[in-house]
N, C-alpha and C positions, 0 to 999 in steps of 0.2 A: 504494500500500500504506500502511495507517495506521501511525503510530508503534509501535515495538515496546516492550512492557513488559518490562523486564529483571528476572527473578526474583531475581537476585543482583547487588548493586551492584559496579561495577568496583573500588571501594575495598576491599570485603570480599574479593573474589576475589584481588586482588593481595596482600593481607595473608596470606591462607591459603596462597597459592602460595609465598610467601617465608617462611612460618612467622613472620610478624611479629605475635606475640601481643600486644604492647603497643598496636599500632594497633587490634586487635580489642577490646581492653579499653575503648576509647573509643566503640565502636559501640553503637547502640541494640539492644535485645533483638530487635526485629522485623527488624533488618538481619542479625543473625547467626543467626536462626532456620533458614534453609535449610542452613547448614553445621554444625548441632548434631551430627549423626551423626559427622562427622569430629572435632569437638572432644571429644566424649565418648569416642570411641575413643582419641584421643591421651592423654586423662587416665587411661585404664585400662591401656594397654600399658606394660610395664616399659621404661624408657628404656635405651638402650645408652650414652648420654652421661651421665656423672655429674658433670659440671662444675657450678659454682655458677650459671652462666648458665642451664643447662638446668633445674636445680632451681627457680630463680626463675621461669622460664617456665611450668613445671607449676603452680606456685602461682597464677600469674596466670590460667591456664586454669580451675583449680578455683574461683577467685573469680568468673570470668565465669559459670560454670555454676551457681553457688550461687543458689538462689532461683528457678530456672527449673523449673517443675513437670514439663515433658515430659521432662526429663533422666532421671527415674526409669524411665520406660518404655523409653528408649534403652539404659540400663544393663541392663535385663532382656533386651532383644533381643540384646545382646552377650554375655550369660551362658549362652546355650543351647549344646547339644552340637553344634557345627558338624561334627566328623568324621562323626557318624552321619547328619547332614543331607546331607553331601556324597555319601555312598553312595547315598542315595535320589535325589538330584538326577541322578547318573549313570544310574541305572536309568530315571528319567523321560525323560532325553534319548535313551536307547536305545529306549524305547517310542515316542517321537515320531518317531524315524527310521524305525521299522517301520510305524507306523500313519499317520504324517503328522498333519495337522490335522483330518482328517475325524471321528475318534472323540474327542468332547469329554468323554464320560462316564468313560472309562477313565483312571486316573491312579494312579501309585505314591505321589505326595506327598500327595494328598488323597483320602480315602475317606469314605463315609457323609456326603455333603454333603446335608443335608435342609432347611435353613432359608434357602437362597440365599446367594450368595457374599458380598454386602455385609454382611448380618446376621451371617453366620458370622465374617467378618473382624472386625467390631466387638466381638463377644462372646468371641473366642477368646484363648487364652494366646499369649505371644510366639512359641513354636515353631510353633504352628499358623498364625499370621499369616504367618510366613515361608514356610511350605509353601503356603498359599493363593496368595500373590503369585507365588511361583516357578512354581507349576503354571500359572497364568494366563499368565505371561510366556513360558514355554516353549511353550505352546500357540500363542500369537501368532507366535513365531519359527518354528514348524513350518508354520503356515498361510501365511505370506508367502513361503515357499519354493516353494509350489505354483504352477504356471503359471496366470496370470489375465490376462484382457484389460483389465479395469478396475482402478482403484485399490481396494485392500481396506481397509476400515475395520472394526476389531473393536469391536463393542458389548460393553461389559463393565460390570457393576454396580460393580466395584472402581475402574476408571479414569474412568468417566463422572461419578461423583458428586463434586462439588467438596468435599463435607464430609470426604472421605477423602484429599484430595490431600496434606496434610501427612504423615499417617501412612503412606500408600503410598510417598511419597518417602523417608521415613526407613527403612522396611523395605528398599526397593530399594537405597539407598546402602549399608546395612550388609551386605546379601547380596553385593553386588559387591566390597566390601572383604574379606569373609571367605571368599569362594569365587572367588578370582581365576583359578584354573585352569579353571573351568567356565563362567564368564560373562565374555566379552570385551566391554569397553565399546562398541566400534564396532558389534558385532552387536546388543547391547542397544539402542543408540541407533536403529539402523535399525528395530528392532521397535517402539520407542516412537512412531515416526512414524505408526503405524497405530492408535493409541489416542487417545482424547480427552486433551487437556492434554499431548500428547507433547513439544512444544518446551520447556515448563516443566520437565517431569520430566528431560529431557536436560540442561538447564542446571544443575539441582540436582545431578544425578549427576556432571557434570564438575566442579562447584564443590567437591564432596567428594573428588574425585580429580583435582586440577589437572594432574597429570603426564600424564593421558590426553587433554588438550585436543586436541593435534595429531592423535592417532590417531582420535578421534571426528570431528573436522572433515574430515580427509582421507577417511575412509570415507563421510561424507555427500556430499561434493563429488564423489568418484569415482563414486558411484552416481547422481548427478544427471543431468539431461537436457542434451544439447548445445544445444538451442534452446527447446523448449516448456516454459516454466516456469509457464504459466497453468493447468495441470492441477491437480487437488487435491493430488496427491503433490508436484508441483513447488513449489506455494505453501507447503506445510507444510515441505518441505525448506529452501526459501529462508528461511522464518521461523525455523527451528531454527538454521541456521548464522548468520544475522544476529543472533539473540539471543546466541549464544555469543560472537560477535565484539564485540558491545556490552558484554558482561560482561568481556571481555578485549581492550580496544581496541588494546593494543600489538601484537597479532597480526593485526589486521584486514587490513592491507595484504599480509601474507604469505599470508593466505587468498585475497585477490584475485589475487595472483601465481599461486597454485595453479590458480585458475579459468582464467586466461589460458593458463598452461602446458599444461593438459589440455584446453583449449577446451570447457569445460563451465560451465553456469549463468551466462550473460552478464548476466542481470538482477541476480544476486547481486553480480557484480563492480561493476556500476554503483551499486547501493545502498551497497555498502561504501565506494566512493569518495566518495559524497555524505555518508555518515555520518561518515567520517574528517574531512572538511572542517568539518562542523558541530561535531563533538566538539572539534577543535583550536581553532576560533574561540571556542567557549564557554570552554574551559580557559584560553585566552590573554586573555580578557576583551575582545576586540575586537568591534566591532559588525559589521564587514564589511571588505572591502578586496580589494586585488588578490591577496594571498597565498592567499586562500581557494580560488581556482580556478586560478591560474597555477602554483602550486607553492610549495615552501618549507614552512614550519612549519605552515601552516594548511590545506593540501590541494593537490591536483594534478588537478582535474577536467579542465581543458582539455588539459593535456599528456598525461593518460592516454587520453582519447578520441581525440585527434588522433594520438597514438602508435600506437593500434590501427588506426585507419582508414588510416594512411599507413605501416604497418609493412612492413618488408622480409620478414617471415615470412608467406608466402602463406597458410598454413593459418589463422593467427590473424587475418589481415586479412579473409579470406573468412568466417570464423566470426562476427566481430563485424559485418561488413557485412550478413550474413544476418539478424542480430538486429535491425538498424535497419530493413531491408526488411520484416521480419515485422510490425513495428509499423505500417507503412503499409498492408500488405495486410489484416491481420486486425483487424477492428474490435473483436473480443471480447478481444483480448490486452491487458488492463488493465496487467499488469506491464510490458510493453514500453512502452506509451504514457506511463504516469506517469513511469517512469524517464527516458525520452528527453526528455520535455517539461521535466522538472526540470533536466536538463543543458542543454537549449536555453536556458532562461531564465537559468541560471547563466552560460552563455557570453556572452550579451548583456550581463549586468551586469558581467562581467569586462572585456569590451571597453570599456564605458563608463568603468570605473575606469581602464583602461589609458590611454585618451585623456585623461581628466581629469588624470592624473599628468604629462602632457606640458606642461601650461600652469601658469604661476605664478599667473595670475589666472583667476577663474571664466569659463567660456564657456557661458552658458545654452543657446545654440542646440544644443549637443552633449549636454547632460546632463539637461535637463528632460524629455526623452522617456522614458516608462516603457513597456517592451515588453509586449505581451500576445499571446495567440494570434490575435486578430482582426487586429492590426496586422502580424503576420507575413504573413498572406494578403493583406491590403490594405496597400499600401506606406505607411510613416510619412510625416508631413508633411516637406517639404523642409527646414524649419528644424531638424529633428532629424537630418538626414543630414550626412555630412562636407562641410565647406565649402571645404577646400583640398585640393590634391593630396597633401600630407603626411598630412592626416587620412584621406584615402581609402586611401592605401597602408597605413595602420595598420588600417583597417576591413576591407579586402578579404580577408585570410587567414581571417577568422572568419565573414564574412557567409554564404558558401555552406554551411559546416558548421552554423551556427546555424539557418539557414532549414530545412535538411533535418531537423535534430533536432526543431525545433518543429513542423513540419508532420507528420512521422512520429509524433511523440509527443503530438500535440494530443488532449486529452480533453474 
């Protein structure tokens, strides 16, 4: 799987989650653009806290927002009559429960749509924009409830066009904030998986409501597959959760624990383990080393994988063993193979570092050998193998696991 592009930086997410306005003040405009709906709403709502610190924080927010042109349109969106809109949204939901997703022309929120959804959205006033987006979103939510054999992707002028991504994200975030009783973040996130740019929209939605992170992630994981993550729905779900975890890396290992506990999305658990190791190594400034894979501050690749394969929990052991075997059986399962192959190489490198640490002087015959997929199938030269019984005792616990992961995950 290619690297994930994070729509919201971890720095910005952490700042908005902790209401650290002073950190946001030092961020560039393009960094805070995804969370502008939240900041504008914070600037307009009357505060309950009238302390000097709160007043100073509001002044900083106003200073951040000053000079950003799009703020005016967000203020207009927050100024509409939401009680009246809420009544129509309830009627729309009742209509969708009655008709399902088959009837796309009937709608309480949108009537007399003549120029096409995208053009209508571009030319409409703030109230109609909200109605257009909510009508389309509720239609998708109704359509995905219908039983289907294949993954359903909703083609929509509104969601497909990247030109409208920023505005659609703004309208969506404001609708969720102002209509919390009617739109549940987890249900909306599930629906967004079925439209273009779904993972990006989910990340922006959660960034504007950081308190719903766990709810959204739990919903996505619990609805995920136990094994097959190479389906279109599985890959999108994996990308969405992985994006959220890279946006909020402090929760990545908790999400991994949820995957293991529920025996779902093993590929996601593997990727989160690798992402955590890379993230911690980068943040610590180290180039590599034993901590990256053996555990500690930089990651726990080896301990996590061996812990699952040798676990006393029969259900979890069987679940992950099946994941490894699937990578061997199915040549089309790219998610399995890439994840397992990455772990196999990481394990070899960990072992090399482990042996290297046992000697005060360099031992070229142990360390000059660079593993590859070919060398796993064809044995490495004798000069690269353990030369003493002590070396072999250190090598043995990892050799069978490494060989299995590399062969199963070879791409």
